[in-house]
KETIVO-308473 format. One record per atom (N, C-alpha, C): residue number from 1; residue in one letter; atom name; x, z, y. Coordinates in Angstrom, 3 decimals, decimal comma. Example, Ala and Ser with C-alpha at 12.3 -4.5 7.8 and 13.67 -1.06 7.14 Angstrom:
BEGIN
{nr=1; rest=A; atom=N; X=13,190; Z=7,800; Y=-5,690}
{nr=1; rest=A; atom=CA; X=12,300; Z=7,800; Y=-4,500}
{nr=1; rest=A; atom=C; X=13,200; Z=7,800; Y=-3,300}
{nr=2; rest=S; atom=N; X=12,850; Z=7,080; Y=-2,250}
{nr=2; rest=S; atom=CA; X=13,670; Z=7,140; Y=-1,060}
{nr=2; rest=S; atom=C; X=12,900; Z=7,870; Y=0,030}
This chain:
BEGIN
{nr=1; rest=M; atom=N; X=144,709; Z=179,002; Y=27,193}
{nr=1; rest=M; atom=CA; X=145,573; Z=178,412; Y=28,141}
{nr=1; rest=M; atom=C; X=145,715; Z=178,835; Y=29,331}
{nr=2; rest=A; atom=N; X=145,093; Z=180,628; Y=29,751}
{nr=2; rest=A; atom=CA; X=145,109; Z=181,047; Y=30,412}
{nr=2; rest=A; atom=C; X=146,531; Z=181,596; Y=29,900}
{nr=3; rest=D; atom=N; X=147,508; Z=181,600; Y=29,081}
{nr=3; rest=D; atom=CA; X=149,048; Z=182,326; Y=29,172}
{nr=3; rest=D; atom=C; X=149,854; Z=181,668; Y=29,172}
{nr=4; rest=H; atom=N; X=148,960; Z=180,355; Y=28,918}
{nr=4; rest=H; atom=CA; X=150,398; Z=178,885; Y=29,328}
{nr=4; rest=H; atom=C; X=149,977; Z=178,127; Y=31,077}
{nr=5; rest=V; atom=N; X=150,867; Z=177,815; Y=30,760}
{nr=5; rest=V; atom=CA; X=151,166; Z=177,275; Y=32,781}
{nr=5; rest=V; atom=C; X=150,874; Z=175,291; Y=32,464}
{nr=6; rest=V; atom=N; X=150,464; Z=174,967; Y=33,130}
{nr=6; rest=V; atom=CA; X=150,393; Z=172,731; Y=32,644}
{nr=6; rest=V; atom=C; X=150,745; Z=172,627; Y=33,565}
{nr=7; rest=Q; atom=N; X=151,940; Z=171,391; Y=33,569}
{nr=7; rest=Q; atom=CA; X=152,764; Z=170,462; Y=33,710}
{nr=7; rest=Q; atom=C; X=152,370; Z=169,370; Y=33,435}
{nr=8; rest=C; atom=N; X=152,126; Z=168,658; Y=34,396}
{nr=8; rest=C; atom=CA; X=152,463; Z=167,037; Y=34,014}
{nr=8; rest=C; atom=C; X=153,451; Z=166,267; Y=33,364}
{nr=9; rest=G; atom=N; X=153,488; Z=165,311; Y=32,728}
{nr=9; rest=G; atom=CA; X=153,968; Z=165,377; Y=31,154}
{nr=9; rest=G; atom=C; X=154,726; Z=164,639; Y=31,501}
{nr=10; rest=A; atom=N; X=154,798; Z=163,585; Y=33,614}
{nr=10; rest=A; atom=CA; X=156,556; Z=162,892; Y=33,530}
{nr=10; rest=A; atom=C; X=157,090; Z=163,436; Y=34,157}
{nr=11; rest=C; atom=N; X=156,752; Z=164,839; Y=35,211}
{nr=11; rest=C; atom=CA; X=157,423; Z=165,048; Y=35,584}
{nr=11; rest=C; atom=C; X=158,057; Z=166,249; Y=35,549}
{nr=12; rest=R; atom=N; X=157,149; Z=166,887; Y=34,184}
{nr=12; rest=R; atom=CA; X=157,659; Z=168,325; Y=33,290}
{nr=12; rest=R; atom=C; X=157,841; Z=169,698; Y=35,013}
{nr=13; rest=V; atom=N; X=157,375; Z=169,554; Y=35,582}
{nr=13; rest=V; atom=CA; X=157,230; Z=170,336; Y=37,244}
{nr=13; rest=V; atom=C; X=155,307; Z=170,599; Y=36,949}
{nr=14; rest=D; atom=N; X=155,050; Z=172,292; Y=37,318}
{nr=14; rest=D; atom=CA; X=153,745; Z=172,938; Y=37,250}
{nr=14; rest=D; atom=C; X=153,280; Z=172,458; Y=38,371}
{nr=15; rest=V; atom=N; X=151,678; Z=172,432; Y=37,377}
{nr=15; rest=V; atom=CA; X=150,533; Z=171,419; Y=38,495}
{nr=15; rest=V; atom=C; X=150,355; Z=172,500; Y=39,911}
{nr=16; rest=L; atom=N; X=149,759; Z=172,036; Y=40,214}
{nr=16; rest=L; atom=CA; X=149,173; Z=173,356; Y=40,782}
{nr=16; rest=L; atom=C; X=147,422; Z=172,803; Y=40,799}
{nr=17; rest=V; atom=N; X=146,904; Z=174,172; Y=41,752}
{nr=17; rest=V; atom=CA; X=145,352; Z=174,166; Y=40,982}
{nr=17; rest=V; atom=C; X=144,775; Z=173,531; Y=42,874}
{nr=18; rest=V; atom=N; X=143,914; Z=172,943; Y=42,621}
{nr=18; rest=V; atom=CA; X=143,852; Z=172,845; Y=44,781}
{nr=18; rest=V; atom=C; X=142,004; Z=171,862; Y=44,224}
{nr=19; rest=R; atom=N; X=141,349; Z=172,521; Y=45,786}
{nr=19; rest=R; atom=CA; X=140,021; Z=171,847; Y=45,793}
{nr=19; rest=R; atom=C; X=139,900; Z=170,629; Y=45,854}
{nr=20; rest=D; atom=N; X=139,293; Z=169,840; Y=45,054}
{nr=20; rest=D; atom=CA; X=138,574; Z=169,175; Y=45,136}
{nr=20; rest=D; atom=C; X=137,272; Z=168,550; Y=45,164}
{nr=21; rest=G; atom=N; X=137,148; Z=168,260; Y=46,588}
{nr=21; rest=G; atom=CA; X=134,979; Z=167,950; Y=46,449}
{nr=21; rest=G; atom=C; X=134,490; Z=169,713; Y=46,165}
{nr=22; rest=D; atom=N; X=133,642; Z=169,224; Y=45,259}
{nr=22; rest=D; atom=CA; X=133,294; Z=170,846; Y=44,646}
{nr=22; rest=D; atom=C; X=133,643; Z=171,145; Y=44,269}
{nr=23; rest=G; atom=N; X=135,042; Z=170,859; Y=43,388}
{nr=23; rest=G; atom=CA; X=135,529; Z=171,976; Y=42,171}
{nr=23; rest=G; atom=C; X=136,594; Z=172,040; Y=42,382}
{nr=24; rest=L; atom=N; X=137,422; Z=172,405; Y=41,268}
{nr=24; rest=L; atom=CA; X=138,509; Z=171,867; Y=41,140}
{nr=24; rest=L; atom=C; X=139,895; Z=170,611; Y=40,420}
{nr=25; rest=A; atom=N; X=140,880; Z=170,377; Y=41,063}
{nr=25; rest=A; atom=CA; X=141,723; Z=169,552; Y=40,532}
{nr=25; rest=A; atom=C; X=143,243; Z=170,414; Y=40,275}
{nr=26; rest=A; atom=N; X=144,116; Z=169,412; Y=38,940}
{nr=26; rest=A; atom=CA; X=145,217; Z=169,468; Y=38,669}
{nr=26; rest=A; atom=C; X=146,009; Z=168,560; Y=39,599}
{nr=27; rest=R; atom=N; X=146,953; Z=168,857; Y=40,288}
{nr=27; rest=R; atom=CA; X=147,603; Z=168,547; Y=40,832}
{nr=27; rest=R; atom=C; X=149,401; Z=168,081; Y=40,709}
{nr=28; rest=C; atom=N; X=149,940; Z=166,797; Y=40,283}
{nr=28; rest=C; atom=CA; X=151,424; Z=167,113; Y=40,230}
{nr=28; rest=C; atom=C; X=151,783; Z=167,351; Y=41,951}
{nr=29; rest=P; atom=N; X=153,004; Z=168,080; Y=42,339}
{nr=29; rest=P; atom=CA; X=153,478; Z=167,931; Y=43,766}
{nr=29; rest=P; atom=C; X=154,660; Z=167,479; Y=43,910}
{nr=30; rest=A; atom=N; X=155,291; Z=166,821; Y=42,423}
{nr=30; rest=A; atom=CA; X=156,433; Z=165,780; Y=42,265}
{nr=30; rest=A; atom=C; X=155,439; Z=164,654; Y=42,635}
{nr=31; rest=C; atom=N; X=154,320; Z=164,488; Y=42,227}
{nr=31; rest=C; atom=CA; X=154,583; Z=162,823; Y=42,276}
{nr=31; rest=C; atom=C; X=152,834; Z=162,412; Y=42,062}
{nr=32; rest=A; atom=N; X=152,458; Z=163,276; Y=42,709}
{nr=32; rest=A; atom=CA; X=151,224; Z=163,465; Y=43,383}
{nr=32; rest=A; atom=C; X=149,290; Z=163,211; Y=41,801}
{nr=33; rest=R; atom=N; X=149,988; Z=163,219; Y=41,364}
{nr=33; rest=R; atom=CA; X=149,263; Z=162,778; Y=39,754}
{nr=33; rest=R; atom=C; X=148,015; Z=163,515; Y=40,365}
{nr=34; rest=T; atom=N; X=146,642; Z=163,346; Y=39,828}
{nr=34; rest=T; atom=CA; X=145,614; Z=164,680; Y=40,701}
{nr=34; rest=T; atom=C; X=144,555; Z=163,944; Y=38,830}
{nr=35; rest=A; atom=N; X=144,094; Z=165,093; Y=38,833}
{nr=35; rest=A; atom=CA; X=142,608; Z=164,946; Y=37,294}
{nr=35; rest=A; atom=C; X=142,170; Z=166,384; Y=37,650}
{nr=36; rest=P; atom=N; X=140,815; Z=166,401; Y=37,526}
{nr=36; rest=P; atom=CA; X=139,996; Z=167,277; Y=37,287}
{nr=36; rest=P; atom=C; X=140,811; Z=168,254; Y=36,488}
{nr=37; rest=K; atom=N; X=140,733; Z=169,997; Y=36,957}
{nr=37; rest=K; atom=CA; X=141,486; Z=170,883; Y=36,376}
{nr=37; rest=K; atom=C; X=141,091; Z=171,075; Y=34,921}
{nr=38; rest=E; atom=N; X=139,449; Z=170,553; Y=33,750}
{nr=38; rest=E; atom=CA; X=139,703; Z=171,306; Y=33,006}
{nr=38; rest=E; atom=C; X=139,968; Z=169,485; Y=32,429}
{nr=39; rest=E; atom=N; X=140,206; Z=168,172; Y=32,281}
{nr=39; rest=E; atom=CA; X=140,557; Z=166,893; Y=31,714}
{nr=39; rest=E; atom=C; X=142,420; Z=167,597; Y=32,076}
{nr=40; rest=A; atom=N; X=142,431; Z=168,325; Y=32,480}
{nr=40; rest=A; atom=CA; X=143,999; Z=168,398; Y=32,874}
{nr=40; rest=A; atom=C; X=144,233; Z=169,599; Y=31,619}
{nr=41; rest=I; atom=N; X=143,408; Z=170,205; Y=31,387}
{nr=41; rest=I; atom=CA; X=143,994; Z=171,671; Y=30,568}
{nr=41; rest=I; atom=C; X=143,483; Z=170,545; Y=28,700}
{nr=42; rest=K; atom=N; X=142,418; Z=170,333; Y=28,928}
{nr=42; rest=K; atom=CA; X=142,169; Z=169,516; Y=27,458}
{nr=42; rest=K; atom=C; X=143,353; Z=168,676; Y=27,128}
{nr=43; rest=A; atom=N; X=143,272; Z=167,549; Y=27,945}
{nr=43; rest=A; atom=CA; X=145,420; Z=167,249; Y=27,678}
{nr=43; rest=A; atom=C; X=145,973; Z=167,810; Y=26,691}
{nr=44; rest=A; atom=N; X=146,240; Z=168,930; Y=28,300}
{nr=44; rest=A; atom=CA; X=147,543; Z=169,734; Y=27,587}
{nr=44; rest=A; atom=C; X=146,955; Z=170,727; Y=26,701}
{nr=45; rest=R; atom=N; X=146,138; Z=171,409; Y=25,927}
{nr=45; rest=R; atom=CA; X=145,241; Z=170,789; Y=24,736}
{nr=45; rest=R; atom=C; X=145,616; Z=170,748; Y=24,039}
{nr=46; rest=G; atom=N; X=145,854; Z=168,886; Y=23,810}
{nr=46; rest=G; atom=CA; X=145,964; Z=167,731; Y=23,129}
{nr=46; rest=G; atom=C; X=146,881; Z=167,673; Y=22,438}
{nr=47; rest=Y; atom=N; X=147,775; Z=167,478; Y=23,385}
{nr=47; rest=Y; atom=CA; X=149,389; Z=167,995; Y=23,041}
{nr=47; rest=Y; atom=C; X=150,128; Z=168,849; Y=22,389}
{nr=48; rest=L; atom=N; X=149,190; Z=170,277; Y=22,587}
{nr=48; rest=L; atom=CA; X=149,993; Z=171,442; Y=22,665}
{nr=48; rest=L; atom=C; X=149,922; Z=171,271; Y=20,465}
{nr=49; rest=I; atom=N; X=148,600; Z=170,595; Y=20,062}
{nr=49; rest=I; atom=CA; X=148,233; Z=170,726; Y=18,733}
{nr=49; rest=I; atom=C; X=148,846; Z=169,252; Y=18,585}
{nr=50; rest=D; atom=N; X=149,304; Z=168,148; Y=18,966}
{nr=50; rest=D; atom=CA; X=150,269; Z=167,973; Y=18,302}
{nr=50; rest=D; atom=C; X=151,864; Z=168,514; Y=17,579}
{nr=51; rest=V; atom=N; X=152,052; Z=169,196; Y=19,023}
{nr=51; rest=V; atom=CA; X=153,423; Z=169,576; Y=18,632}
{nr=51; rest=V; atom=C; X=152,836; Z=170,503; Y=17,765}
{nr=52; rest=V; atom=N; X=152,420; Z=171,076; Y=17,720}
{nr=52; rest=V; atom=CA; X=151,771; Z=172,025; Y=16,419}
{nr=52; rest=V; atom=C; X=151,630; Z=171,295; Y=15,239}
{nr=53; rest=M; atom=N; X=150,685; Z=170,066; Y=15,317}
{nr=53; rest=M; atom=CA; X=150,800; Z=169,384; Y=13,730}
{nr=53; rest=M; atom=C; X=152,163; Z=168,867; Y=12,973}
{nr=54; rest=R; atom=N; X=153,442; Z=168,207; Y=13,428}
{nr=54; rest=R; atom=CA; X=154,675; Z=167,882; Y=13,590}
{nr=54; rest=R; atom=C; X=155,061; Z=168,790; Y=12,296}
{nr=55; rest=D; atom=N; X=155,304; Z=170,270; Y=12,000}
{nr=55; rest=D; atom=CA; X=154,822; Z=170,574; Y=11,428}
{nr=55; rest=D; atom=C; X=154,000; Z=171,181; Y=10,220}
{nr=56; rest=L; atom=N; X=153,412; Z=170,143; Y=9,920}
{nr=56; rest=L; atom=CA; X=152,120; Z=170,738; Y=9,150}
{nr=56; rest=L; atom=C; X=152,237; Z=169,182; Y=8,160}
{nr=57; rest=D; atom=N; X=151,180; Z=170,386; Y=6,449}
{nr=57; rest=D; atom=CA; X=151,524; Z=168,582; Y=5,926}
{nr=57; rest=D; atom=C; X=150,397; Z=167,961; Y=5,382}
{nr=58; rest=E; atom=N; X=150,062; Z=166,255; Y=5,525}
{nr=58; rest=E; atom=CA; X=148,765; Z=165,333; Y=5,604}
{nr=58; rest=E; atom=C; X=147,708; Z=165,898; Y=5,561}
{nr=59; rest=N; atom=N; X=147,521; Z=165,923; Y=4,849}
{nr=59; rest=N; atom=CA; X=146,699; Z=167,577; Y=4,290}
{nr=59; rest=N; atom=C; X=146,029; Z=167,945; Y=5,311}
{nr=60; rest=L; atom=N; X=146,837; Z=168,881; Y=5,976}
{nr=60; rest=L; atom=CA; X=146,459; Z=169,393; Y=7,466}
{nr=60; rest=L; atom=C; X=146,367; Z=169,109; Y=8,531}
{nr=61; rest=R; atom=N; X=146,864; Z=168,029; Y=8,666}
{nr=61; rest=R; atom=CA; X=146,417; Z=166,970; Y=9,901}
{nr=61; rest=R; atom=C; X=145,154; Z=166,649; Y=9,810}
{nr=62; rest=E; atom=N; X=145,354; Z=165,698; Y=8,745}
{nr=62; rest=E; atom=CA; X=143,112; Z=166,067; Y=8,487}
{nr=62; rest=E; atom=C; X=142,849; Z=166,813; Y=8,522}
{nr=63; rest=I; atom=N; X=142,552; Z=167,601; Y=8,371}
{nr=63; rest=I; atom=CA; X=141,879; Z=168,447; Y=8,529}
{nr=63; rest=I; atom=C; X=141,433; Z=169,248; Y=10,130}
{nr=64; rest=V; atom=N; X=142,945; Z=169,167; Y=10,623}
{nr=64; rest=V; atom=CA; X=143,219; Z=169,675; Y=12,330}
{nr=64; rest=V; atom=C; X=141,958; Z=168,455; Y=13,047}
{nr=65; rest=R; atom=N; X=142,427; Z=167,169; Y=12,645}
{nr=65; rest=R; atom=CA; X=142,131; Z=165,996; Y=13,137}
{nr=65; rest=R; atom=C; X=140,079; Z=165,757; Y=12,856}
{nr=66; rest=A; atom=N; X=139,809; Z=166,212; Y=11,517}
{nr=66; rest=A; atom=CA; X=137,945; Z=166,179; Y=10,914}
{nr=66; rest=A; atom=C; X=137,302; Z=167,357; Y=11,959}
{nr=67; rest=S; atom=N; X=137,875; Z=168,104; Y=12,637}
{nr=67; rest=S; atom=CA; X=137,397; Z=168,873; Y=13,022}
{nr=67; rest=S; atom=C; X=136,906; Z=169,118; Y=14,114}
{nr=68; rest=P; atom=N; X=135,615; Z=169,920; Y=14,117}
{nr=68; rest=P; atom=CA; X=135,149; Z=168,965; Y=16,123}
{nr=68; rest=P; atom=C; X=135,018; Z=170,433; Y=16,960}
{nr=69; rest=I; atom=N; X=135,754; Z=171,302; Y=15,924}
{nr=69; rest=I; atom=CA; X=136,004; Z=173,175; Y=16,750}
{nr=69; rest=I; atom=C; X=137,174; Z=172,717; Y=17,537}
{nr=70; rest=V; atom=N; X=137,901; Z=172,334; Y=16,673}
{nr=70; rest=V; atom=CA; X=139,273; Z=172,054; Y=17,391}
{nr=70; rest=V; atom=C; X=138,781; Z=171,306; Y=18,486}
{nr=71; rest=G; atom=N; X=137,962; Z=170,023; Y=18,625}
{nr=71; rest=G; atom=CA; X=138,680; Z=169,252; Y=19,446}
{nr=71; rest=G; atom=C; X=139,475; Z=168,319; Y=19,687}
{nr=72; rest=Y; atom=N; X=140,371; Z=167,827; Y=19,261}
{nr=72; rest=Y; atom=CA; X=141,642; Z=167,076; Y=19,230}
{nr=72; rest=Y; atom=C; X=141,162; Z=165,859; Y=18,603}
{nr=73; rest=Q; atom=N; X=141,770; Z=164,843; Y=20,000}
{nr=73; rest=Q; atom=CA; X=142,038; Z=163,816; Y=20,964}
{nr=73; rest=Q; atom=C; X=143,183; Z=163,406; Y=20,863}
{nr=74; rest=P; atom=N; X=143,892; Z=163,138; Y=20,194}
{nr=74; rest=P; atom=CA; X=144,940; Z=161,952; Y=20,200}
{nr=74; rest=P; atom=C; X=145,328; Z=161,567; Y=21,063}
{nr=75; rest=A; atom=N; X=146,743; Z=161,444; Y=21,713}
{nr=75; rest=A; atom=CA; X=146,558; Z=160,610; Y=23,092}
{nr=75; rest=A; atom=C; X=148,115; Z=159,371; Y=22,400}
{nr=76; rest=A; atom=N; X=147,994; Z=158,095; Y=23,336}
{nr=76; rest=A; atom=CA; X=149,249; Z=157,529; Y=23,061}
{nr=76; rest=A; atom=C; X=150,701; Z=158,512; Y=23,839}
{nr=77; rest=R; atom=N; X=150,398; Z=158,528; Y=25,359}
{nr=77; rest=R; atom=CA; X=151,185; Z=159,580; Y=25,963}
{nr=77; rest=R; atom=C; X=149,926; Z=160,831; Y=26,596}
{nr=78; rest=Y; atom=N; X=150,998; Z=161,607; Y=27,112}
{nr=78; rest=Y; atom=CA; X=150,105; Z=162,857; Y=27,944}
{nr=78; rest=Y; atom=C; X=150,179; Z=162,698; Y=29,231}
{nr=79; rest=D; atom=N; X=149,647; Z=162,739; Y=30,147}
{nr=79; rest=D; atom=CA; X=149,956; Z=163,231; Y=31,352}
{nr=79; rest=D; atom=C; X=149,530; Z=164,264; Y=31,874}
{nr=80; rest=W; atom=N; X=149,433; Z=165,834; Y=30,946}
{nr=80; rest=W; atom=CA; X=149,456; Z=167,067; Y=31,258}
{nr=80; rest=W; atom=C; X=149,765; Z=167,158; Y=29,694}
{nr=81; rest=V; atom=N; X=151,044; Z=168,207; Y=30,488}
{nr=81; rest=V; atom=CA; X=150,768; Z=169,421; Y=28,599}
{nr=81; rest=V; atom=C; X=151,398; Z=170,900; Y=28,901}
{nr=82; rest=V; atom=N; X=151,719; Z=171,823; Y=28,417}
{nr=82; rest=V; atom=CA; X=151,690; Z=173,147; Y=28,093}
{nr=82; rest=V; atom=C; X=153,112; Z=173,486; Y=28,536}
{nr=83; rest=K; atom=N; X=153,572; Z=174,104; Y=29,564}
{nr=83; rest=K; atom=CA; X=154,907; Z=174,691; Y=29,837}
{nr=83; rest=K; atom=C; X=156,144; Z=174,813; Y=28,373}
{nr=84; rest=G; atom=N; X=156,918; Z=174,033; Y=28,558}
{nr=84; rest=G; atom=CA; X=157,383; Z=175,218; Y=27,315}
{nr=84; rest=G; atom=C; X=157,359; Z=174,783; Y=26,006}
{nr=85; rest=V; atom=N; X=156,242; Z=173,830; Y=25,650}
{nr=85; rest=V; atom=CA; X=156,135; Z=173,221; Y=24,249}
{nr=85; rest=V; atom=C; X=156,498; Z=172,060; Y=24,006}
{nr=86; rest=G; atom=N; X=157,264; Z=172,021; Y=23,190}
{nr=86; rest=G; atom=CA; X=157,660; Z=170,558; Y=22,849}
{nr=86; rest=G; atom=C; X=158,658; Z=170,455; Y=23,061}
{nr=87; rest=D; atom=N; X=159,691; Z=171,112; Y=24,060}
{nr=87; rest=D; atom=CA; X=160,778; Z=170,729; Y=24,608}
{nr=87; rest=D; atom=C; X=161,785; Z=170,509; Y=23,376}
{nr=88; rest=R; atom=N; X=162,288; Z=169,622; Y=23,194}
{nr=88; rest=R; atom=CA; X=163,984; Z=169,368; Y=22,567}
{nr=88; rest=R; atom=C; X=164,738; Z=169,675; Y=23,124}
{nr=89; rest=G; atom=N; X=165,634; Z=169,556; Y=24,231}
{nr=89; rest=G; atom=CA; X=166,643; Z=169,255; Y=24,587}
{nr=89; rest=G; atom=C; X=166,863; Z=170,847; Y=24,948}
């Protein structure tokens, strides 16, 4: 994820990393949505996997879903996404 920028899923604005107590948080400068940094990265990674899986056949999708190494966790909606991934506009 170091080569990608995490964005707010609703606003599609690059998030800021800010101090939050003893840790770091991702914060959208437009809507002020916040989440722990690692949670935002994990959600953005899930979004990236969903986009990639669009082009896979069902057998490969099942392998990805079942793989503990990938750590795939689908979501109905993504609060955090990877910049430039999945844009179809």
